[in-house]
N, C-alpha and C positions, 0 to 999 in steps of 0.2 A: 262501718266506712269511715267513719269519722275517727274510731279508736285505731284503724291501719293506719292513717295519714298520720295521727300525731305521734305512732310510734315508729313510723318512716323519720318521721319530723329529726325524732331525738335521737333515734340513730344516727340521722346524717350528721345532728352537729356533733353527737361524740367523735364521729368521724373524723369531720370537719378542724376540733377539738388534738384529735389522739396526730392527726397532721400536723398541725401547730405547734406539737410538745414536737414532735420526731424533726419537725424542720430547725428548731429552737438548740436542742440538742444535735444536729449535724453540723450548726453555725459554731458552736461551742466548741467541737470537736475537733472543725478548720482552724478555729484561731487557735485553741491551746497550741498544736501540731505548730502552724506559721511562727508562734513563741517558739517552743522549741529548735525550729528549725532555722530562725534568725542569733538562739544562743549559740546555739552549734556553727558558726559560722562566725560567730565571734571567738567561739574557743578557739577555734583554725586559725587566728590568724592572732590568736592570747589576746584578746581584748576582752573588755569586759558588756556585760549584758547587762540592765536594770531593768524591768517591764512596767516603773511605775513611774511618775508625771520628773522632770527633769525642771526642776525649779530654779535651775541656772541658764537655763538653754534661751528666756526671751533677754536676757541681759547681753549673752556672745554675739547673739546671729541676730538680731533686730534689725540688722544694718541690708541684711537682703529682704526685700520688696515683699518673698512671699510669709513671714515670719511678720511682717507689720498689720497683718490685718485684720481685722476685724477687734472684737474681745475675750477674754475668760482664754486667753492662747496656752498653750502645754503640747510639750513632747516629749512623747512616752513609748515603750519598746525600744529603750536608746541603744546601742551599740558605742562603743567611745574608747577611746585609747592610745598610744602611742606605737607605727610599727616603722619599719625600716624600709623605706621604697630609695635604690640609686644609691645604697648608703648614705643617706640623710633621712635622720627621724622626721615623722610628720602625724600630726593631731587627725585625726578617724571620728568622726559622729555622726551618727545614722543612725535612722529610725520612723517614727509615727511624728506628726504632730497635730492637733489638733485645734479650731476656735472658733468661735460662736458669730451671727451675724443678725441685726432685725430688718426682719424684711417683712415691709407695707404689701396687703393683698385686700380686695374686696368681696363683697358677699351679699346678695341680693335674694330678699325675699322676696315671699308667694304673691305679698304684694308692687312688687317690683322697687323696692327700698333697698336703696345703698348704704351702703355700712363697712368704713375702712377700718382695719384690725393691723396690729403687728405680730407677728409670731416669730419666736427665734428659732436660731435653723445652727444647727451644728455639723462641721465637717470636719476631713479626716482626709490628709495625705500622707505619700512619704517620702523622704528626705534622703540627701546622701552628700558629705562633706565631707573633704579633706583643706587643713590645712598646710603647706607649704611652707619652707624656710626663708622666704624670700618676702623681707622687708617693702621693696624697692620697686617689687611687684607693681605695672600699673591694673587697676578694673578693665574687667572686657565682658560684652553680651552678645553670648551667640543664643539665636532660637529662632524656629519656623517663624517666617514672611504670614504678615497677613493682612486683611483686606484693611485695617485704616494705617498698616504701614506705607499701604501702595496708595493711597490717601493722603496723608502726608508728603510721599514723593512728588508725587503731582502738584505740590506749593511748594516742592525747595528744598521740605528737608529733611532728605539724604538723609540713608543712614550708609557705614562705610562700602564702600563697592568695590570687586574682585573680576580678576580675567577672569573668571570664570563665571559665564550670562546664566548659565542653570543654578550656578553656589548664589550666587546674588540677589535672583529671583526666587530661592527656593529660602532663602538665610538671610534675616535682621545680622547686622550686626554692630556693638559699639563699644566706640573704649574710649578711654581719655589720651589715650597712646596710640595716634595711626599706628604710627611704624611696629609700635607694639602685633599691633591688632595683623598688619601686611605681615611682622616675621613669623609668626606663630600661625596663620594661615596660608601655608602655602599649596602648592598645586597638588604636593600626598595627603597634605592637610584635610584639602578639600572636599577630596576623593574620597578619607574617613568621612568626615562627615558627615555626605551622602551616601555613602552605604549605611549607617548606623541610625542614621534619624536621628541623635538626641532630642527630648524635648523642649529643654534647657540650659544649657552652661550658660553658668552667673561665676564672676570671680570678681571677687571685690573682699580687700583688707586684705588680703593673700589667702583666700579660701577659692577654694571648686565650689558651686555648686550644684546639684543634679536633680531634677524636681521638676514635675510640670503644674506642682501644687494644687493637682488638683485628685491626684488617684493614691488608694491606698492599691502599694505591690505584692506583690505575691513576697513570699519569700525568698525563691530563688533570683529573685530584678535585682536581690542587692550584693549579691558574688556577682553579679554581671556587670553591678554601677563598679565593684573596685575595676574590676579587670577591665570596662571602657573607660576610666580611670585611666589609667598607667598605660594603655595603650596612646587613646592623648597624653599626656608627658613623655612619652616612648619619641612621637613625633613633633616635639621643639626640637627647635636647631639647637647645635650644640653653646655657637656664639650669644645662644637666647639666656641658656642657663648660665656662662661662665660670669656673663658679662649680674643677673642675676645672683648670684650664688657668690660675684665680692662688689654687692652693693650700690654697684653701678645705677643711674636713673634714664631709663630705656624713656 
């Protein structure tokens, strides 16, 4: 009888190992397919793709908050290059980003004694950046309204409000130029943002960055981000684009 239990235990352990190996193989297959799909998207736009780490990313894009977090920061699986958009050459940079943080946690032993330890946690997320040729473009942040925004609002620290009560309730908008924000976020733009629900739109240093700072995208999300950004820019009023093209300060 004991021998039977031993055999069953060995078979169970072997089956578990096989499941782990199979899951790892499937995960690696998905990873390779994702890279192939990202590379195909890059090639479709005449861009380059680099699966390794980008040594220049931390220096170029740390003005975005999502790239300032933690330590051992690195971009990888990078799509990059120059494309023509509405008769203007723009720089595109998209891919994955990783960083590490130290987190403290507490354990309790059988005698009720507690001990605080520190562990290293690795984080990953995807992003999409488009750099526009407008050196005078004001910074602007658009994101979903959160509970802390509502608390701050109760103390008088309001974001920019708009005519649409629904939009103002759902979105937090901040800009160094209220005029720029009101010019860009007109009624049609509000409808577009409400319908498409972007996670975060961060405009800084003439660059538009899309990311939630938490999620690794599936490969189709990158062309979707590109299409979304084109639609977003198509809704910018002609007079704003003209002023930016001529280098006027808004």
